[in-house]
N, CA, C and O of each residue as an XYZ file, in Angstrom:
316
protein
N     -12.455     53.630      7.086
C     -12.407     52.192      6.836
C     -13.103     51.501      8.008
O     -12.743     51.705      9.168
N     -14.108     50.677      7.687
C     -14.805     49.978      8.764
C     -14.033     48.733      9.197
O     -13.009     48.381      8.612
N     -14.539     48.091     10.213
C     -13.859     46.942     10.821
C     -13.660     45.782      9.832
O     -12.595     45.165      9.794
N     -14.697     45.494      9.033
C     -14.600     44.413      8.047
C     -13.551     44.697      6.984
O     -12.803     43.802      6.590
N     -13.494     45.930      6.523
C     -12.487     46.294      5.518
C     -11.081     46.172      6.082
O     -10.163     45.755      5.376
N     -10.904     46.532      7.346
C      -9.588     46.402      7.989
C      -9.181     44.938      8.074
O      -8.024     44.594      7.832
N     -10.144     44.068      8.423
C      -9.848     42.633      8.505
C      -9.436     42.071      7.152
O      -8.471     41.314      7.051
N     -10.177     42.450      6.111
C      -9.850     41.968      4.764
C      -8.481     42.462      4.305
O      -7.729     41.714      3.679
N      -8.155     43.710      4.609
C      -6.852     44.262      4.236
C      -5.727     43.541      4.984
O      -4.678     43.258      4.406
N      -5.946     43.245      6.271
C      -4.940     42.521      7.060
C      -4.753     41.111      6.514
O      -3.623     40.635      6.401
N      -5.852     40.439      6.173
C      -5.781     39.086      5.631
C      -5.004     39.093      4.320
O      -4.168     38.221      4.085
N      -5.283     40.084      3.462
C      -4.598     40.172      2.167
C      -3.108     40.428      2.338
O      -2.301     39.906      1.569
N      -2.732     41.223      3.330
C      -1.313     41.502      3.531
C      -0.570     40.272      4.036
O       0.609     40.093      3.728
N      -1.241     39.426      4.804
C      -0.609     38.202      5.321
C      -0.516     37.138      4.234
O       0.533     36.519      4.057
N      -1.619     36.924      3.501
C      -1.692     35.826      2.539
C      -1.370     36.223      1.104
O      -1.266     35.353      0.239
N      -1.214     37.486      0.836
C      -0.826     37.924     -0.494
C      -1.939     37.952     -1.523
O      -1.671     38.158     -2.706
N      -3.183     37.751     -1.104
C      -4.307     37.843     -2.027
C      -5.561     38.213     -1.253
O      -5.602     38.127     -0.026
N      -6.547     38.612     -1.970
C      -7.813     39.012     -1.353
C      -8.627     37.763     -1.031
O      -8.629     36.828     -1.832
N      -9.325     37.705      0.116
C     -10.076     36.503      0.474
C     -11.194     36.155     -0.504
O     -11.645     35.010     -0.530
N     -11.647     37.107     -1.303
C     -12.714     36.798     -2.248
C     -12.201     36.059     -3.485
O     -13.001     35.555     -4.274
N     -10.875     35.987     -3.666
C     -10.318     35.226     -4.786
C     -10.453     33.751     -4.454
O      -9.839     33.261     -3.506
N     -11.259     33.043     -5.238
C     -11.535     31.645     -4.940
C     -10.490     30.730     -5.563
O      -9.830     31.075     -6.543
N     -10.363     29.542     -4.957
C      -9.502     28.511     -5.519
C     -10.162     27.961     -6.779
O     -11.355     28.158     -7.008
N      -9.371     27.275     -7.584
C      -9.929     26.625     -8.763
C     -10.907     25.541     -8.306
O     -10.644     24.830     -7.336
N     -12.014     25.423     -8.994
C     -13.032     24.439     -8.629
C     -12.470     23.028     -8.771
O     -11.786     22.723     -9.748
N     -12.759     22.179     -7.804
C     -12.301     20.788     -7.830
C     -13.394     19.938     -8.473
O     -14.513     19.904     -7.962
N     -13.104     19.254     -9.571
C     -14.127     18.471    -10.282
C     -14.716     17.360     -9.415
O     -13.999     16.685     -8.676
N     -16.037     17.183     -9.517
C     -16.711     16.135     -8.756
C     -17.943     15.646     -9.503
O     -18.439     16.300    -10.420
N     -18.423     14.476     -9.085
C     -19.696     13.934     -9.543
C     -20.631     13.898     -8.343
O     -20.195     13.632     -7.223
N     -21.893     14.159     -8.567
C     -22.894     14.023     -7.515
C     -23.429     12.604     -7.535
O     -23.809     12.096     -8.590
N     -23.462     11.961     -6.372
C     -23.915     10.574     -6.283
C     -25.041     10.434     -5.270
O     -24.962     10.969     -4.164
N     -26.086      9.714     -5.652
C     -27.176      9.385     -4.736
C     -27.039      7.902     -4.425
O     -27.258      7.059     -5.295
N     -26.674      7.579     -3.176
C     -26.481      6.191     -2.758
C     -27.816      5.613     -2.322
O     -28.381      6.044     -1.317
N     -28.339      4.619     -3.087
C     -29.605      3.976     -2.745
C     -29.490      3.113     -1.499
O     -30.489      2.868     -0.822
N     -28.279      2.645     -1.185
C     -28.094      1.771     -0.025
C     -28.543      2.459      1.265
O     -29.131      1.809      2.131
N     -28.283      3.741      1.408
C     -28.635      4.484      2.624
C     -29.488      5.708      2.349
O     -29.861      6.419      3.282
N     -29.807      5.970      1.082
C     -30.643      7.109      0.736
C     -29.982      8.455      0.995
O     -30.647      9.396      1.428
N     -28.680      8.560      0.736
C     -27.957      9.811      0.990
C     -27.231     10.282     -0.272
O     -27.001      9.516     -1.208
N     -26.883     11.558     -0.262
C     -26.139     12.184     -1.353
C     -24.690     12.391     -0.915
O     -24.431     12.717      0.243
N     -23.755     12.202     -1.830
C     -22.344     12.477     -1.559
C     -21.671     12.859     -2.875
O     -22.247     12.710     -3.953
N     -20.469     13.344     -2.764
C     -19.688     13.697     -3.941
C     -18.547     12.712     -4.138
O     -17.983     12.193     -3.175
N     -18.215     12.462     -5.403
C     -17.040     11.667     -5.753
C     -16.084     12.625     -6.456
O     -16.432     13.210     -7.481
N     -14.890     12.786     -5.912
C     -13.911     13.716     -6.468
C     -12.933     12.997     -7.376
O     -12.667     11.809     -7.199
N     -12.401     13.719     -8.346
C     -11.438     13.158     -9.291
C     -10.133     12.846     -8.571
O      -9.661     13.632     -7.749
N      -9.550     11.682     -8.890
C      -8.283     11.305     -8.257
C      -7.130     12.111     -8.850
O      -7.303     12.808     -9.850
N      -5.964     12.015     -8.234
C      -4.813     12.815     -8.664
C      -4.295     12.423    -10.039
O      -3.721     13.252    -10.746
N      -4.493     11.169    -10.421
C      -4.055     10.707    -11.743
C      -5.017     11.124    -12.854
O      -4.714     10.954    -14.035
N      -6.169     11.668    -12.479
C      -7.214     12.083    -13.424
C      -7.727     10.928    -14.261
O      -8.062     11.102    -15.433
N      -7.789      9.748    -13.661
C      -8.269      8.572    -14.373
C      -9.649      8.127    -13.906
O     -10.303      7.340    -14.590
N     -10.106      8.616    -12.749
C     -11.395      8.183    -12.209
C     -11.890      9.148    -11.138
O     -11.130      9.933    -10.571
N     -13.196      9.057    -10.883
C     -13.800      9.740     -9.740
C     -14.005      8.692     -8.655
O     -14.478      7.592     -8.938
N     -13.656      9.022     -7.426
C     -13.716      8.065     -6.330
C     -14.548      8.654     -5.197
O     -14.353      9.806     -4.810
N     -15.486      7.854     -4.662
C     -16.320      8.325     -3.566
C     -16.763      7.191     -2.666
O     -16.612      6.016     -3.001
N     -17.318      7.562     -1.504
C     -17.819      6.591     -0.529
C     -19.159      7.045      0.013
O     -19.424      8.243      0.121
N     -20.003      6.083      0.353
C     -21.261      6.382      1.020
C     -20.917      6.894      2.418
O     -20.170      6.234      3.141
N     -21.440      8.047      2.811
C     -21.087      8.606      4.120
C     -21.636      7.821      5.305
O     -21.169      8.005      6.429
N     -22.617      6.950      5.080
C     -23.183      6.177      6.196
C     -22.585      4.788      6.328
O     -22.095      4.420      7.396
N     -22.622      4.006      5.238
C     -22.162      2.618      5.353
C     -20.734      2.415      4.857
O     -20.141      1.367      5.115
N     -20.167      3.396      4.150
C     -18.793      3.292      3.690
C     -18.617      2.569      2.379
O     -17.488      2.330      1.952
N     -19.732      2.207      1.718
C     -19.639      1.562      0.415
C     -18.910      2.464     -0.573
O     -19.159      3.669     -0.610
N     -18.018      1.898     -1.367
C     -17.204      2.722     -2.265
C     -17.667      2.593     -3.707
O     -18.289      1.607     -4.100
N     -17.341      3.631     -4.488
C     -17.647      3.642     -5.908
C     -16.474      4.295     -6.634
O     -15.859      5.240     -6.140
N     -16.183      3.758     -7.830
C     -15.109      4.297     -8.672
C     -15.666      4.417    -10.072
O     -16.120      3.428    -10.649
N     -15.636      5.636    -10.633
C     -16.159      5.898    -11.966
C     -14.988      6.296    -12.856
O     -14.381      7.350    -12.668
N     -14.679      5.434    -13.831
C     -13.556      5.698    -14.727
C     -13.832      6.881    -15.645
O     -14.979      7.150    -16.003
N     -12.773      7.580    -16.018
C     -12.862      8.691    -16.963
C     -12.318      8.197    -18.293
O     -11.216      7.651    -18.354
N     -13.088      8.388    -19.359
C     -12.647      7.929    -20.669
C     -13.273      8.744    -21.785
O     -14.203      9.520    -21.563
N     -12.748      8.556    -22.989
C     -13.229      9.303    -24.151
C     -14.676      8.954    -24.492
O     -15.396      9.788    -25.041
N     -15.107      7.745    -24.179
C     -16.466      7.308    -24.498
C     -17.463      7.650    -23.398
O     -18.573      7.118    -23.389
N     -17.093      8.519    -22.479
C     -17.911      8.860    -21.318
C     -19.154      9.667    -21.646
O     -19.463      9.923    -22.810
N     -19.860     10.063    -20.594
C     -21.090     10.834    -20.726
C     -20.899     12.221    -20.117
O     -19.959     12.443    -19.353
N     -21.773     13.133    -20.448
C     -21.641     14.492    -19.939
C     -22.403     14.722    -18.636
O     -22.301     15.802    -18.053
N     -23.149     13.751    -18.175
C     -23.931     13.900    -16.945
C     -23.011     14.038    -15.727
O     -21.941     13.431    -15.691
N     -23.417     14.825    -14.736
C     -22.609     15.056    -13.540
C     -23.225     14.434    -12.290
O     -22.601     14.447    -11.228
N     -24.464     13.877    -12.398
C     -25.139     13.305    -11.250
C     -25.582     11.887    -11.581
O     -26.113     11.630    -12.661
N     -25.359     10.961    -10.637
C     -25.637      9.562    -10.863
C     -26.278      8.931     -9.636
O     -26.127      9.409     -8.512
N     -26.993      7.849     -9.885
C     -27.601      7.063     -8.816
C     -26.805      5.772     -8.663
O     -26.617      5.033     -9.630
N     -26.336      5.504     -7.440
C     -25.535      4.306     -7.161
C     -26.466      3.252     -6.561
O     -27.019      3.445     -5.478
N     -26.631      2.147     -7.267
C     -27.544      1.084     -6.822
C     -26.785      0.034     -6.060
O     -27.376     -0.944     -5.601
């Protein structure tokens, strides 16, 4: 058993799972903020009613509601 395998086995014994087992993906929208020309993600809120995000440079906020009449696109431009 090499050093890496020993580390993975030790990690699994402490945490009860293998490190390669990933968490469930957290839903997000990709946003391009025109105000500062940067990309950021908006993550779904705990109530599952909207995606909420902020511009990483200026702090401008955006809230995208989730509804039955929505669209399937995952990337948006914030003007």
